[in-house]
Structure formats: structure tokens, C-alpha cells
N, C-alpha and C positions, 0 to 999 in steps of 0.2 A: 503494501500501500504508500509505503513512504517513497519508492522509489517512482510509481507512479504520480504522487503530489509532486516530487522533482521536477519530473519532466514537464506536466502540466505547469507547474510555475515556470520553468525555462520559456517553456510556447509563448506564456501570457507574459514574460519580459521581452523576449523579441518581438513579439506583436507591438507591445507598447515603444518599444527603443526605434524599431526599422521601417515599421510602415511597409510589412512587404506586400507585393503587387502580384496578380496573377496566378501564376502556378503556384508559387510558395506559399501563400493565402490557403489556397486551396489544400494544398498539404498538409498546413499547419489546423486548419479546420477539419479534417481527415483524423489527424492524429490525436486531439483535443476531446473530438465528441467521442473516440474509440475510450480515451482514457475517461471520461467521464463517465463513459459506462462501465468501464471497469471499477471504477470507484462507486457508485451506485451500486454494484454487486457485493462488494465488501462493507458499505454500507449497512444494506439488508440481512447480512450475516451477523454484524456486529449489534445491529437491532432487535434481531432474534436472540443472541445472548443477552441482549439489555433485558427483553421481558423477561428472561427465566430467570434471571438475577433478581429481578424485581420481585417475582411471582415466590422464589424459594426464600426470601430473605424475610422476617420476622419483622412487626412493628408497624408504625400509620405508615399512612399511604406518602408520606415525606419523607419517612425516614428510609423506606423502602428506595424510592427515588434517587435520594441521596448516594443510598449504596451503590446504585446501579449505575449512575452515575460518573460515582468514583471507581468502579472497576472495568470501566470501558470511556473512557477518558476520550479514544478516538472517534467517538460516534461525535460528541459533540464538535469535534474537527471538524467532521465530512458536513454535520448539520451547515457549518457555517461558510465550509468552501463549495459545495456544491452550488448555490444559487448565484456565487460570483463566477463561479464558472461557466454557470450558462448563459449569465449577461453578457460575458467576455465571445464566448460562442454567438450570443446574436449579433455582435457587432462584427463579427468577422463575417457573417452573412450579410450582416446589410453591408459591409465595404465590397462584397463582391457584388452586389447587387447594383450599386451605385457604379463599380468598373463594369459591369455589363451592360447597364445604360449610356455610359461615356463611351464605351466601344461601340456601341449601336448608333449613337450620335455620330461619333467620326467617320463611320460605315456609309452613313446617308447623304453626308458631305461631299463625298467622293464621288 
């Protein structure tokens, strides 16, 4: 999971710093959507473990939640990273759409 998070972070940094065009942007989008899928798979598995910990813990609901959160801190991380990653993917898609429109306008001018 950490290597996938690191790779996704590298893609986001590259997108932010370089503003890639065309094929490079398509490749970044492909890789980032695949990584988000794999991270979502991890999140789902960790959530199952969190639920098991919650149900196997004695005490109040708040105590059960605290224990499950304590035992599975990576779930909190994924809950925060995933929406942000999806927003970056949306931005990449928007950039690709803009490039397509720009290219089509250039082709009609010729």
C-alpha cells in the first residue's frame, strides 16, 4: 500500500510541477486511476478488519470506534487520500478534454 501511495504522490507532483501534455498526461491518468483502484481495494479490506475489531471490542460504541481506529490507522489515511486523488484525476481528465478541444479548433482552422 505504501509503495502505491508513493507512486500516486509522484504522479501528482509531476502533474503539478510539469503540466504534461498529450500522451504523457494520458499515461499519468491511466496509472493514477489504476493506483486509486488498488488503494480502494486495500481500503475495503482494511475496513472489513476495522468492522471486525469494532464488533470484537467490549465497551461503548465510542470506545469500540476508538479501538478500531487505533488498530487500523491506515484506514484514516486512505479515507483522506482517496477523495483528493479522485479530484486530481478529475483535473487530469479536464486537462485532456481542454487539449482535445484546442486540437480540434486548430484542425478546423487549417
